[in-house]
C-alpha positions in Angstrom: -15.9 5.5 5.8 -17.3 6.5 2.4 -14.4 6.9 0.4 -10.4 5.6 1.0 -8.2 8.2 -0.2 -5.5 8.5 2.2 -3.5 6.6 5.4 -4.2 10.1 7.2 -7.6 9.3 7.6 -7.1 6.7 9.5 -6.2 6.7 13.4 -5.5 3.8 15.7 -9.3 2.8 16.6 -10.5 2.5 12.9 -7.2 0.6 12.1 -8.1 -1.7 14.6 -11.7 -2.0 13.2 -10.8 -2.7 9.8 -8.0 -5.3 11.2 -10.5 -7.1 13.3 -13.1 -7.2 10.5 -10.1 -8.6 8.3 -8.9 -11.5 10.7 -12.9 -12.4 10.5 -13.1 -12.6 7.0 -9.6 -14.7 7.0 -11.6 -17.4 9.8 -15.0 -17.1 8.5 -15.1 -16.1 4.4 -18.6 -18.0 3.7 -19.7 -15.2 6.2 -18.8 -12.6 3.8 -19.8 -14.4 0.4 -22.7 -12.2 -0.3 -22.1 -9.0 1.1 -21.6 -7.1 -2.3 -24.7 -9.5 -3.9 -26.1 -6.8 -6.3 -23.3 -4.1 -6.6 -21.0 -3.4 -9.3 -18.0 -1.8 -8.7 -15.6 -0.2 -11.4 -12.1 -0.7 -11.8 -10.4 1.8 -13.2 -6.3 1.7 -13.5 -4.2 4.3 -15.8 -0.9 2.5 -14.5 -0.1 -0.9 -14.3 -0.6 -3.3 -12.1 -0.6 -7.3 -11.0 -1.7 -7.4 -7.3 -3.8 -4.3 -6.6 -5.6 -4.8 -9.3 -6.3 -8.4 -9.5 -6.4 -8.7 -5.5 -9.8 -5.8 -5.5 -11.3 -7.7 -8.8 -10.9 -10.8 -6.6 -12.2 -9.3 -3.2 -15.0 -8.0 -5.2 -15.8 -11.7 -6.7 -15.3 -13.4 -3.0 -17.8 -10.9 -1.6 -20.3 -11.6 -4.4 -20.1 -8.4 -6.3 -19.4 -7.8 -9.8 -17.1 -5.7 -11.9 -16.6 -3.7 -14.9 -12.7 -3.1 -15.6 -10.4 -1.3 -17.9 -6.6 -2.6 -16.9 -5.0 -0.3 -19.4 -7.1 3.0 -19.1 -4.3 5.2 -19.9 -4.8 3.6 -23.7 -7.8 2.0 -23.3 -10.6 4.7 -22.2 -11.7 8.1 -23.4 -8.5 9.4 -21.1 -6.8 8.7 -24.3 -9.0 11.3 -26.2 -8.4 14.3 -23.9 -11.2 13.3 -20.9 -10.7 14.5 -17.9 -10.2 12.2 -14.6 -13.7 14.1 -13.1 -15.6 13.6 -16.2 -14.6 9.9 -16.1 -15.5 9.4 -12.9 -19.3 11.4 -13.3 -19.9 8.4 -15.7 -18.6 5.7 -13.8 -20.8 6.8 -10.9 -23.9 6.4 -12.9 -22.6 2.9 -14.1 -21.1 1.1 -10.7 -21.7 1.4 -7.3 -18.2 2.3 -6.1 -15.0 3.3 -8.2 -11.3 1.8 -7.5 -8.7 4.0 -9.5 -5.0 4.1 -10.0 -4.0 7.4 -11.4 -0.6 9.1 -12.2 -1.4 12.3 -10.6 -0.6 12.5 -6.8 -3.6 14.8 -6.5 -6.3 13.0 -7.9 -8.1 11.3 -5.0 -9.3 14.3 -3.5 -10.0 15.7 -6.9 -12.4 13.0 -7.2 -13.9 12.6 -4.0 -15.1 16.2 -4.5 -17.6 15.3 -7.3 -17.9 11.7 -6.4 -21.5 10.5 -4.9 -20.2 6.5 -4.3 -17.3 5.5 -2.2 -13.9 6.4 -4.4 -11.1 3.9 -3.4 -7.3 5.2 -3.9 -5.2 2.2 -5.8 -2.2 4.6 -5.9 -1.7 8.2 -6.8 1.2 9.2 -8.7 4.1 9.4 -6.4 1.9 10.8 -3.6 0.1 7.8 -1.4 -1.1 4.3 -2.0 -3.0 3.9 1.1 -4.7 0.5 0.5 -1.1 -0.9 0.4 0.1 0.8 3.6 -3.0 -1.1 5.1 -2.3 -4.5 4.3 1.7 -3.7 4.9 0.5 -2.4 8.4 -1.7 -5.8 8.9 0.8 -8.2 8.0 3.3 -6.7 10.3 0.4 -6.8 13.3 -0.1 -10.3 12.2 3.5 -11.2 12.8 4.3 -8.8 15.8 1.1 -8.7 17.4 1.1 -5.3 19.0 2.3 -2.4 16.9 3.8 -0.9 19.4 7.6 0.1 20.4 8.0 -1.6 16.4 11.2 -0.8 14.9 11.2 -0.8 11.0 13.7 -0.1 8.2 12.7 1.6 5.3 14.7 0.9 1.9 15.3 1.5 -1.8 13.2 4.5 -3.5 12.4 6.7 -0.1 11.6 10.0 -2.4 8.7 8.5 -5.3 7.9 5.1 -2.9 3.8 5.9 -2.5 3.7 2.5 0.0 6.9 4.1 1.9 4.7 7.3 2.3 1.5 5.8 3.2 3.0 3.5 5.9 4.8 6.1 7.6 1.5 7.8 8.3 0.0 4.6 9.5 3.0 3.5 11.7 3.6 6.8 13.0 0.0 6.5 15.4 1.7 4.0 17.6 3.9 4.7 20.6 7.8 4.3 20.7 7.9 3.6 16.8 11.7 3.6 15.7 12.4 4.5 11.8 15.7 3.9 10.2 15.9 5.0 6.6 18.5 3.4 3.8 18.8 4.6 0.6 20.9 6.4 -2.3 20.7 10.1 -1.4 18.9 10.6 -4.9 16.2 9.0 -3.5 15.8 10.2 0.0 12.9 10.1 2.1 11.8 14.2 1.7 11.7 16.4 4.4 8.1 16.8 4.7 8.1 13.1 5.9 10.7 13.5 8.4 8.9 16.7 9.6 5.5 14.4 9.5 7.5 11.7 12.4 9.0 14.4 14.6 5.6 16.3 14.9 4.3 12.3 16.4 7.4 12.0 18.3 9.2 10.1 16.1 13.2 10.6 14.9 14.1 9.5 11.6 17.3 7.4 11.4 19.6 8.3 8.1 21.3 5.3 7.3 24.4 4.9 5.4 24.7 1.0 5.0 23.4 -2.2 6.6 25.6 -1.9 10.0 23.7 1.3 10.8 20.0 -0.5 11.0 20.0 -2.3 14.5 19.9 -6.1 14.1 16.7 -6.4 16.0 14.7 -4.5 13.8 11.1 -5.6 13.3 10.8 -4.8 9.5 12.8 -4.5 6.7 10.6 -3.0 4.2 12.0 -2.3 0.8 10.9 -1.1 -2.5 12.5 -0.6 -6.0 13.9 2.3 -7.6 10.3 3.8 -9.3 11.7 4.5 -12.9 8.7 5.5 -14.2 8.6 8.8 -12.2 11.7 10.1 -13.0 13.6 10.8 -16.7 17.6 9.6 -16.8 19.4 6.3 -14.8 20.0 6.1 -12.0 21.4 3.1 -11.9 21.2 0.1 -9.9 20.2 -0.2 -6.2 23.2 -0.4 -4.1 20.9 -2.2 -0.9 20.6 -5.4 -1.8 18.6 -7.6 1.0 20.5 -11.3 0.2 21.2 -14.0 2.0 23.8 -12.9 3.7 22.8 -9.7 5.2 19.4 -11.5 6.4 22.1 -13.5 8.3 23.0 -10.7 10.2 19.8 -10.1 11.3 17.7 -11.0 14.1 15.2 -14.4 13.7 12.3 -12.4 14.2 13.3 -9.7 11.4 10.9 -9.9 8.7 11.1 -8.6 5.3 8.7 -7.0 2.8 8.2 -5.6 -0.1 5.1 -4.1 -2.1 6.4 -5.6 -5.2 7.1 -6.2 -8.4 10.9 -6.6 -7.0 13.7 -6.3 -9.0 17.1 -6.8 -8.0 17.2 -5.5 -4.5 16.2 -8.8 -3.0 17.4 -12.0 -4.1 15.2 -14.8 -4.8 17.7 -16.7 -2.5 15.9 -15.4 0.3 13.0 -16.7 -0.7 12.4 -19.9 1.3 13.5 -17.9 4.3 10.4 -18.1 6.5 11.3 -14.2 7.4 10.8 -13.3 3.7 6.9 -12.5 4.4 6.8 -10.4 0.7 4.2 -13.2 -0.8 2.2 -13.8 2.6 2.0 -9.9 2.6 0.4 -10.3 -1.4 -2.2 -12.3 -0.2 -3.4 -10.3 2.9 -3.9 -8.0 0.1 -6.9 -9.8 -1.0 -8.5 -10.0 3.0 -8.1 -6.4 3.5 -9.1 -5.1 0.5 -12.4 -7.1 1.3 -12.9 -5.3 4.6 -12.7 -1.7 3.0 -15.3 -3.3 0.4 -17.5 -4.3 3.4 -17.0 -1.0 4.8 -17.5 1.1 2.1 -21.1 -0.2 1.7 -21.6 -0.4 5.3 -21.4 2.9 5.5 -22.8 4.5 2.2 
């Protein structure tokens, strides 16, 4: 696989290949310490990031590679002067062996891939997709639950603009007997195209009005913050907050995930609960992204 552009490019077989590779990297990190020896990766982020950018950079270093980076490309690159992303890609591919980009455009990955001669990895595309986040999310669920068939997932928060949710739904819907529940303010409801996508794969999307509508034995509660940078105006505070009282109503096997950063939607009073796995989830991002780099350069 040369590029990582969308969750749609994966099937069950390719996911299992990546996850098995990630398992091996976690168990035998020294085995992969020189996989990117002599390689340079450009990391170009036009939007703020902590986990995604730094886990990509750490992954490169742990694989023995080097990176060139701009952490605020919207202000500190020629994009500020009007340079198109296409021109930036044409320049960077002359400097680096792969390019990781985050950009506010929903469609930039496809546009970049049309002209790229090196692997392009989508580090986030507007309110469209965030495939590498979804891959690490699914890996975390698999690590906890072992099997992904029959998984029950509740998605909460900003389902309209949450690109991590959009990508995760595309991946989880590849499995059998999946159940998806959605809880959000009406103004942040899941777009119909994702409901239709789930239906086309035999999955009925169940809209919820409150926490009581979510089954108590749900496997995953996946929350997201209100993506205030994606819209104008004030839509108020998050109404559906996972705290100690709420989590106590669910199974001991229910895990809480969040792509982070969080705001008020997940209370700190559950941080020490073993079901709160969002920090483990973030660490898994390093290993999954190491796996993606190994695959990108093996397939090049």
